[in-house]
C-alpha positions in Angstrom: 0.0 0.0 0.0 1.4 3.4 -0.9 2.4 5.7 1.7 0.7 9.2 2.0 4.0 10.8 0.8 3.9 8.7 -2.3 0.3 9.7 -2.9 0.7 13.4 -2.2 1.6 14.9 -5.6 1.2 18.2 -7.2 -0.1 17.8 -10.8 -2.1 19.8 -13.1 -3.0 17.1 -15.4 -2.3 16.5 -19.2 1.6 16.6 -19.8 2.3 18.8 -16.7 5.0 17.6 -14.3 4.0 15.5 -11.2 5.9 16.8 -8.2 5.9 14.7 -5.1 5.5 16.1 -1.6 8.6 14.1 -0.8 10.5 17.1 -2.3 9.5 19.3 0.6 9.9 16.7 3.2 13.5 16.4 2.0 13.9 20.0 2.3 12.6 20.1 5.8 15.1 17.3 6.7 17.9 19.2 5.2 16.9 22.2 7.1 16.7 20.3 10.4 20.2 18.8 9.8 21.6 22.2 9.0 20.2 23.6 12.2 21.5 20.8 14.3 24.9 21.4 12.9 24.8 24.9 14.3 26.2 25.1 17.9 24.2 28.2 18.6 20.8 26.5 18.0 19.4 25.2 21.3 18.1 21.6 21.5 14.2 21.6 21.5 14.0 24.4 18.9 10.9 24.7 16.8 10.9 26.5 13.3 7.8 28.7 12.8 7.2 30.1 9.4 4.3 32.3 8.1 3.0 31.8 4.5 1.9 34.4 2.1 -1.3 36.3 2.7 -4.2 36.8 0.1 -4.0 40.4 -0.6 -6.7 42.7 -2.4 -6.0 45.3 -5.1 -5.4 48.6 -3.2 -8.6 49.5 -1.2 -11.0 47.2 -3.3 -12.2 43.7 -2.6 -10.6 42.4 -5.8 -8.1 39.7 -5.0 -4.7 39.8 -6.5 -3.4 36.4 -8.0 -2.0 34.6 -5.0 1.5 33.3 -5.2 3.1 31.6 -2.1 5.8 33.3 -0.1 9.1 31.6 -1.4 10.6 30.3 2.0 7.2 28.8 3.0 6.9 27.2 -0.4 10.4 25.7 -0.2 9.7 24.2 3.1 6.0 23.0 2.8 4.9 23.2 -0.8 1.5 24.6 0.2 -0.4 26.5 -2.4 -3.2 28.0 -0.2 -2.8 31.5 1.4 -2.8 32.5 5.0 -1.2 29.5 6.4 1.6 28.8 9.0 4.1 25.9 9.4 6.1 24.5 12.2 8.9 22.0 12.3 10.3 20.3 15.5 14.1 20.3 14.7 14.9 17.3 16.8 12.1 14.9 15.5 11.5 16.6 12.1 7.7 16.5 12.8 5.9 18.9 10.5 2.8 20.8 11.4 0.7 22.9 9.0 -1.8 25.4 10.3 -4.7 26.3 8.0 -7.3 29.1 8.4 -10.7 28.0 10.0 -12.9 29.4 7.2 -16.4 30.8 7.8 -19.5 29.2 6.6 -20.0 31.7 3.9 -16.8 30.5 2.2 -18.8 27.6 0.9 -21.0 29.9 -1.0 -18.5 32.2 -2.6 -15.2 30.2 -2.8 -16.1 26.4 -2.8 -15.9 23.5 -0.5 -14.5 23.9 3.0 -12.1 21.0 3.4 -11.4 19.3 6.7 -7.9 19.3 8.2 -7.3 15.7 7.2 -7.5 16.8 3.6 -4.5 19.1 4.0 -2.6 16.3 5.9 -3.0 14.0 2.9 -2.5 16.6 0.1 0.9 17.7 1.6 1.9 14.7 3.6 2.2 16.6 6.7 2.4 15.0 10.2 -0.2 17.2 11.7 -2.7 19.8 10.6 -4.4 22.4 13.0 -6.2 25.6 12.7 -4.3 28.9 12.7 -6.3 30.1 15.7 -4.9 27.2 17.7 -1.1 27.8 17.1 -0.3 29.1 20.5 -1.9 26.1 22.1 -0.3 23.6 19.8 3.1 25.1 20.3 2.7 25.3 24.1 2.1 21.6 24.1 5.3 21.0 22.2 7.4 22.8 24.9 9.9 24.3 22.7 13.0 25.7 24.1 13.0 28.5 21.4 10.8 29.4 18.4 13.0 30.0 15.4 11.5 32.6 13.2 12.8 34.0 9.9 14.2 37.5 9.7 17.0 38.5 7.4 17.8 40.7 4.5 17.6 39.5 0.9 21.0 40.7 -0.4 19.6 41.1 -4.0 16.5 43.2 -3.2 17.7 44.7 0.1 14.2 43.9 1.5 13.7 42.1 4.9 11.8 38.8 4.8 8.7 38.7 6.9 8.9 37.2 10.3 6.2 34.9 11.6 3.8 36.6 14.1 0.6 35.4 15.7 -1.4 36.0 18.7 0.3 34.6 21.8 3.8 34.5 20.4 5.0 36.8 23.2 4.7 33.9 25.6 7.5 32.0 23.9 11.2 32.5 23.8 11.9 33.6 20.1 15.1 33.9 18.1 14.9 35.5 14.7 18.5 35.5 13.7 19.6 31.8 13.6 17.1 30.5 11.0 17.8 32.8 8.1 21.4 32.0 7.1 20.8 28.3 7.4 17.7 28.1 5.3 19.3 30.3 2.8 22.2 27.9 2.5 19.8 25.0 2.0 17.9 26.8 -0.8 21.3 27.5 -2.5 22.1 24.0 -3.5 19.2 22.2 -5.3 18.2 18.4 -4.7 17.6 16.0 -7.5 13.9 16.5 -7.2 14.3 20.3 -7.4 16.5 20.0 -10.3 13.8 18.0 -12.1 11.3 20.8 -11.6 13.8 23.3 -13.0 14.5 21.1 -16.1 10.7 21.1 -16.6 10.3 24.9 -16.3 13.2 25.3 -18.8 11.8 22.9 -21.3 8.3 24.4 -21.3 9.8 28.0 -21.4 12.2 27.0 -24.2 9.4 25.6 -26.2 7.5 28.8 -25.7 10.3 31.0 -26.9 10.6 28.8 -30.0 6.9 29.3 -30.5 7.4 33.1 -30.3 10.4 32.9 -32.7 8.1 31.0 -35.2 5.3 33.4 -35.0 6.9 36.8 -34.8 6.9 39.1 -38.0 7.2 42.7 -38.8 4.0 44.7 -37.9 3.1 42.8 -34.7 3.0 44.4 -31.3 5.7 43.4 -28.7 2.9 42.5 -26.3 1.5 40.1 -28.7 4.7 38.1 -28.3 4.5 38.4 -24.6 0.9 37.1 -24.7 1.8 34.2 -26.9 4.7 33.2 -24.6 2.4 33.3 -21.4 -0.4 31.5 -23.3 1.9 28.6 -24.4 3.4 28.3 -20.9 0.0 28.1 -19.2 -1.8 26.1 -21.9 1.0 23.5 -22.4 2.8 23.7 -19.0 0.4 24.7 -16.4 2.3 27.8 -15.7 -0.1 30.4 -14.4 2.6 32.7 -13.3 5.6 34.0 -15.1 8.9 34.3 -13.1 9.1 38.1 -13.7 7.7 40.8 -15.9 8.3 39.8 -19.5 10.7 41.8 -21.5 9.9 42.1 -25.1 12.2 44.6 -26.6 12.5 45.4 -30.3 14.7 47.8 -32.2 16.2 50.3 -29.7 14.0 48.9 -26.9 16.2 45.9 -26.8 18.9 48.1 -25.2 16.6 48.8 -22.3 17.7 46.2 -19.7 14.4 46.0 -17.8 12.1 47.0 -20.5 8.3 45.9 -20.3 7.6 47.8 -17.1 4.4 49.9 -16.6 6.0 52.9 -18.2 7.1 50.9 -21.3 4.7 48.0 -21.4 6.0 46.1 -24.5 3.8 48.2 -26.7 6.0 49.2 -29.6 5.2 47.8 -33.1 7.9 45.6 -34.3 9.5 46.9 -37.5 11.2 45.0 -40.3 15.0 44.8 -39.6 14.6 45.2 -35.8 16.5 43.0 -33.5 14.3 41.4 -30.8 15.4 40.7 -27.4 12.9 38.7 -25.6 13.6 37.8 -21.9 10.8 35.6 -20.5 10.5 32.7 -18.1 7.5 30.6 -16.9 7.0 29.5 -13.3 5.8 26.0 -12.3 4.8 25.3 -8.7 6.9 28.4 -7.7 10.0 27.1 -9.4 11.4 29.7 -12.1 13.1 29.8 -15.3 14.9 32.9 -17.0 15.7 32.8 -20.7 16.6 35.4 -23.2 16.6 35.0 -26.9 17.9 37.5 -29.3 17.1 37.4 -33.1 16.1 39.5 -36.1 12.3 39.8 -36.5 12.6 38.9 -40.2 14.7 35.8 -39.5 17.8 36.9 -41.3 20.8 38.6 -39.6 22.4 41.6 -41.2 26.3 41.8 -41.0 26.2 44.0 -38.1 23.6 42.0 -36.2 25.5 38.8 -36.9 28.8 40.4 -35.5 27.2 41.6 -32.4 25.3 38.4 -31.8 28.3 36.1 -32.4 30.3 38.2 -30.0 27.8 37.7 -27.2 27.6 34.0 -28.1 31.3 33.6 -27.9 31.4 35.1 -24.5 28.4 32.8 -23.4 30.1 29.6 -24.5 33.5 30.8 -23.0 31.9 31.3 -19.7 30.0 28.0 -19.7 33.1 26.1 -20.7 35.0 27.7 -17.8 32.3 27.2 -15.1 32.9 24.3 -12.5 32.9 24.0 -8.8 35.6 26.2 -7.3 35.7 29.0 -9.8 34.8 32.4 -8.7 31.7 34.0 -10.2 33.3 37.4 -10.3 36.0 35.8 -12.6 33.3 34.5 -14.9 31.9 38.0 -15.3 35.5 39.4 -16.1 35.8 36.7 -18.6 32.7 37.7 -20.4 33.8 41.4 -20.3 37.2 40.4 -21.9 35.6 38.5 -24.8 33.3 41.4 -25.5 36.1 43.9 -25.7 38.1 41.5 -27.9 35.3 41.1 -30.3 34.3 44.8 -30.4 38.0 45.6 -31.1 37.9 43.1 -34.2 34.7 44.9 -35.5 36.6 48.3 -35.3 34.2 49.8 -32.8 37.0 49.8 -30.3 40.8 50.3 -30.7 43.8 50.0 -28.6 44.8 47.6 -25.8 42.2 45.3 -24.4 44.2 45.2 -21.1 44.1 48.9 -20.9 40.4 49.0 -21.6 39.8 46.5 -18.7 41.7 49.1 -16.4 39.1 51.7 -17.1 36.1 49.3 -17.0 35.3 49.9 -20.6 33.3 46.7 -20.8 30.7 48.2 -18.5 29.7 50.7 -21.2 28.4 47.9 -23.3 27.3 45.4 -20.5 26.4 47.4 -17.5 24.7 44.5 -15.7 26.1 41.5 -14.0 26.7 38.2 -15.9 24.0 36.2 -14.1 22.5 35.1 -10.8 21.2 32.3 -8.8 17.9 30.7 -9.9 15.3 28.6 -8.0 12.1 29.4 -6.3 12.9 33.1 -6.9 14.2 34.1 -10.3 17.0 36.1 -8.4 17.3 33.4 -5.9 18.7 33.8 -2.3 22.3 33.2 -1.2 24.4 35.5 -3.5 26.2 37.4 -0.7 26.3 35.5 2.6 27.9 37.0 5.6 31.7 37.6 4.9 31.3 38.1 1.2 31.0 41.7 0.1 30.1 43.2 -3.3 33.0 44.4 -5.4 32.5 48.1 -5.7 33.5 48.5 -9.4 31.4 49.3 -12.4 29.7 46.1 -13.6 30.8 43.9 -10.7 28.7 45.9 -8.2 25.6 44.9 -10.1 26.5 41.2 -10.1 23.9 39.4 -8.0 26.3 36.7 -6.7 29.8 37.1 -5.3 30.7 33.6 -4.2 32.6 30.6 -5.4 30.6 28.3 -7.7 29.4 25.0 -6.1 27.9 21.8 -7.5 24.1 21.9 -7.5 23.8 25.7 -7.9 21.5 26.6 -10.6 22.7 29.9 -12.3 21.8 32.2 -15.3 24.6 32.9 -17.7 23.4 36.1 -19.6 26.1 38.1 -21.2 25.1 41.0 -23.4 26.2 43.8 -25.6 24.0 47.0 -25.6 24.3 50.4 -27.4 22.7 52.6 -24.6 22.9 56.2 -25.8 23.6 57.8 -22.4 26.4 55.3 -21.4 28.0 55.8 -24.9 27.8 59.6 -24.5 29.3 59.4 -21.0 32.2 57.2 -22.3 32.9 59.5 -25.1 33.1 62.4 -22.7 35.4 60.5 -20.3 39.1 61.2 -20.8 39.9 57.8 -19.6 37.6 55.9 -22.0 37.0 58.0 -25.1 40.3 57.2 -26.7 39.4 53.6 -27.1 36.3 54.3 -29.1 36.1 54.7 -32.8 33.0 57.0 -32.9 32.8 57.1 -36.6 32.1 53.2 -36.6 30.1 53.4 -33.3 27.7 55.9 -34.9 26.4 53.2 -37.2 25.2 51.2 -34.2 23.3 54.0 -32.6 19.7 52.8 -32.3 20.8 49.1 -32.9 19.4 48.2 -29.4 21.2 45.2 -27.8 21.8 41.4 -27.7 21.6 39.3 -24.7 21.8 35.4 -24.6 20.6 33.9 -21.5 20.8 30.3 -20.5 20.0 28.5 -17.2 22.5 26.0 -16.1 23.0 23.5 -13.2 26.5 23.1 -11.9 27.8 19.5 -12.0 30.9 17.9 -10.3 33.0 18.9 -13.4 31.1 21.5 -15.4 27.4 22.4 -16.1 24.2 20.9 -17.3 22.5 23.2 -19.8 18.9 23.3 -19.0 17.7 25.7 -21.7 17.1 24.4 -25.2 16.6 26.9 -28.0 18.4 27.7 -31.2 21.5 29.5 -30.4 23.9 29.9 -33.4 23.1 32.4 -36.3 22.7 29.3 -38.6 20.3 27.5 -36.2 18.1 30.7 -35.7 17.9 31.4 -39.4 17.1 27.8 -40.2 14.5 27.6 -37.5 12.8 30.8 -38.3 12.8 29.9 -42.1 11.2 26.5 -41.5 7.6 26.4 -42.6 7.0 22.8 -41.7 6.2 23.0 -38.1 2.6 23.3 -37.0 1.5 26.6 -35.4 0.6 26.4 -31.8 -3.1 25.5 -31.0 -4.1 25.7 -27.3 -6.8 23.1 -27.9 -4.6 20.7 -29.8 -3.9 17.3 -28.2 -0.5 17.2 -29.8 2.3 16.3 -27.3 5.3 18.3 -26.7 
């Protein structure tokens, strides 16, 4: 007879991925082992986490689309809002607290499930109501409650610490848990890697569908919509990992294009380069992929030169990544390759070594090489205590500063962009202007940019490439010219 943990599976039917609740049981076990290994964590400690709350749009009663808080999801895999969770560190016993819903919920929202439903759904040891948290925890006689408070080194925001009525009667420590759970999230388990492979596969196929359907005269947001539609219809991905970036022409030089002030609303013109940075999210696990290509499917000489320069740096970095290398060194490698290639094109002149000294690479790639990826698209753990950002152009924007380790999942996303205000600033800089051949650079004003972004899992001796899209100029041109593949149909039963 199958155990409850074997039966507890997240699955949206069709060809979507089945994710076992055992993934989260393994995460809780890792967390308990990590806490026991810390000499400052008292015996008899109990972890208490608060899940995400259902929120309304401003002052209205219109619900926002709920997405679980990331630490809570990593630990429990619960999709419902307004829950709490507790873990006895010594015994690893898991307890889920769910809201006690009013009778009116049945009318407006659907069936009110008994506690046993959630116990089976998530393979949790015990389920109680949130109104009983203090009583249940009192019976456990914890030496200390470990709550989560710490700064996300990427956003600078502080994560929300669990709070409930009656917590003041307990001994609480809010500093011990955060560094341990962050380190646990840093390295992915086999089951987590399987989910990330899935998010990349579906998102890669969605990017390919966009490449097949794009043409001059369509709006950028039409391609955003197609990507989202494919990910949801084929992959069960209700959420994207971040706001889609669908830049064409000069918009492809805007690093975080697609925001409310520039909502992917340009009409794509013949001859434009497209830079589409989009990733679907399944069961809170992210993907982050960027494809750059000409809208008409045929690279000009200049487009080919810039694209192949970025592809060369991407492949150089991926060939160099292995456990033990410094991520900052990988960023510097990408910078060097870009400068060498821009020198060959005649956009730059002089010594690459001297260019590096004046940080000329950041004129063309002002962002960092890549970042950790997992439940958050910019995943936690980039700068643990003792590792500081390097205060240099480019590197200060790098979202991770540590040594690469096996089982990290990272993005590799070098890019070359022609951003007018950065070019003007460099041309007015006595230290940088001498390296720039302005007569040739002028030809690239308005070009936009190229970014190539892949997701990788670090292995014992290299990387596993999770992303699967056409990458060489020849592959892209052949794929976009191919008329044999069937257009996407959301009601098709065709398998992926």
